[in-house]
N, C-alpha and C positions, 0 to 999 in steps of 0.2 A: 504494500500500500504506500502511495506517495505521501510525503510529509506535507503538513499544512504550512503554507508560506505566511509568515507574520512580518508585517512592516510596522516598526515602532517609530512614531514621530515625536521627537524630543527625548533627550537623554539627560535631563537635569536630575534633581533630587529624586523625584518619584519614578520617572522613566528609567533612570540609571539604576535605581534599586530593583525595579522589576527585571530589567535585563540581567543584572548581576545574579539575581535569584534563579532565573531560568538557566543561565550559563552554569551555575553551581550544580543544578540538578541534572543537567544534560538535556532535559526536555526532548527526548529522542523523536517524538512525533512531530516536531516543529522545526522549521528553518527560519532563523531570524535575520532581518536586516534592519538597520536603523538610519534615520535621517537626523543629523545633528550638525549645526553650523560649526561647532567646535569638535574636531575629531577626538575620539576617546582611545587612549592607548591601553586601557585596562580591559578592553573587550576585543577578542579575536573574532570579530564578526565583519561582514560586508557592510561598510558604512558609506553614506551619501551625505554630501554637504547641502544638497538640494534634491528635491524629488525628480528633477529633470533627468537624472542619471539612472533612475530606477527602471528596470525592464519588466514588462508584463504587468500582471494584476495580482495583488496579494489575496489570499483567502481571508485573512483578518488584518485590518489596519487599526492600530491603536494610537489615538491622539492623546499623548501625555505631555501637553503643553498648558501654559496658563490660559484661562478662559479669555482674557483680553487679547492674547495673541491669536487664539483660534479664529476669532472673527476676521482677522486680516489674512490668514493663510488658507482657510478651508477650500476656497475655490481653486487653489493651486493643485489640489490633490484629486480633483474631479477626473482628469484624464486617466489616472491609474486605478480608479475604483470602478469595478464592473458591477452589474446587478447581483452577482453572486458573492461579492465581498461583504463580509460582516464588519460593521463599523463599531468599534469599542471606544468610548470616551472616558478618559480619566480626568477630564477638565471639570473642576468643581463648579456646580451650579448650572452647567449646560444641560438642558432637558432633552428628552428624547424627541420632543416636537421640534427643537432647534435643528437637529440632524435630519429629521424626516422632511423638513422643508427643502433641504439641500439634496437629500437622497431618498426620495419617496419609495423606491423599489427595493431598498436594502434593509437587511435586519440590523437593528440598532440595539446595542447593549451599553448601559452606563455601568461603570465599575469605579469603585473607590477603595483602592488598597491602602495600606499604610507602610511606613518605612521598614518594619521588620520583614517584609517580603525579601529583602536583600539577603537574609539568613534563613529563608524558607520557613519563617514563623509568623507570617503576616496574617491579617484579617482583611478580606476583600468583600465588600458589598457589591451585589449584582442586581440589576433590574432591567426589564425589557418592557416594551409597550404592552398594554392590556390585550388579552386574547391572543397572546403569542406564547408558544411553548418555550420552555427553558432551553437555552442553547448549550448543548452538551459539550461541544468542542471548546467554547469559551470557558465553561466551568472546569473542564479538564486542564486547560491552560493555566488558569489562576490557582487551581488546586495544587499545581506543582510548587507553589511558593507559600503555601499556608492553608488556612481555612476559608471557605467561601460560604456566603449566606445570601439567598435570594430574598429580596424585600420589595414591597410596593414602592413605586416611585414617590408617592405622596409622603413617605417616611424617609426618603433618601437624604434630604438636607439635614434633618435632625440627627440621623444616625451617622452621617458623614462627620458631623461635629463631635461625635463620640468616638467612633472607631478610627476615622481618618486622622483626626487630631489627637486621639487618645494617647499615643506614645509621648507627645509633648507633656501631657499631664503627669505621666509616670516619670519622665525625665526631670520635670520641675520638682517633684517630690524627692527624687534622688539627689538633686542639686541642693535642696534645703537640708536634707539629712546630712549631706557631706559638709555643709557650712557649720552645722551644729557640732558635728564631730570635731571639726577643726578648732572650734572654740574650747575644746577640752585638751588643748596643747598636743594635738596629734598632727603629724606631718600632713600637708595638704594632699599629697599623692596617696598616702595611706588612707586618708579620710575619704577620698573619692572611691578608692578600691573597696573600702569597708561598706560605703553606702551602696555601691553597685552590687556587692555580694549579698547585702541584706535584702535588696529589692528582688534580685534575680532568684535568690534562694527561696524567698517567700512565694514568688510566682511559680517556681518549679514545683514546690510542695502543693500549691493550690491546683496546679494542672493535673497532678497525679492523684490527688485525694478524692475520695468519694464524698467528702464533706463539702457543704456549701461555704462560700466565703464568710458568711455570718457565723456558721458553726466554728470555722477555724479561728475567727476573731475571738469568739467567746472562749475557745480552748486556751488562748494565750492570756485571757483576762481573768485574773483572780479577783473575787469580790473585795473591794476596798484596797486593792493592791496597787503596785507601781503603774501597771498598764492602765488600770481603771482611772487613775488620777489624770493621766494624759488624755485618755479618750473622753473624759468628762469635759475637758476643755475643747477638744476638736469636734466632737460629734454634734453638738447643738446647732452649729452654723454650717457645717460642711455640706449637708444636703442642699441647703439654700444657695450656697455659693456655686455648687456644681450645676444646679438647676438654672441659675442666672447665666453662668458661663456657657452652657450648652445652648441655651436660648439665643444668646447674642451671637454665638458662632453660627448657628443655623440661619439666623437672620442675614448674616454676612454672606453665607453660601447662596441664599436666594438673590441677594443684591448682585452677586457676580454673574448671574444668568441674564441680567438686563443689558 
């Protein structure tokens, strides 16, 4: 069986993370080519500085560029997109309707991965237009770099603010913990390593445990103990802060679609 030809447009933070993850896994059912103005020396793939040098038609084309840039370049790709090409958008806020107006005959999938796809531990949201069956090839492609979840498009912006941006929240927590450790006269490098180990170890236990996050939290928290003292400060306002943060991020995602 012939391999699926995949053309990735943009190789910045997200596009580069996806390509790195696919290269790491081997992704044997797919052949990748990338279009990037700045050549990447870390990928041994066929690269194009513009779409004009691309030959033929891809089975899947992935737009991994900023939504503001997409408006300017999308017409440049019309010559290489056949009616059989599946169009995948990783551009925040760009709806299925946006692509349908340009490509009414094509299957359209919105995807929102996060940066851990580069180490094959990502979370990717997928959605298609209503009354359209799930696209198994696209799901297979993104499953190579982590977990995939199909969701309704109406929930996509809010969930993007959680899963797509989620790693930043974890990194912020790690950053804060590292600064607190440094205040205890610990070397900055050791503080960062300690904070990373704390977060990654806790996440790994949670991933393998049959217990819920709430059950694990309670297992660490002795009544009236040290952990309880800290959580009594954190928990009353943390839910409200996250609700507001996710709401503002989802609002911004919608703004980017305009």
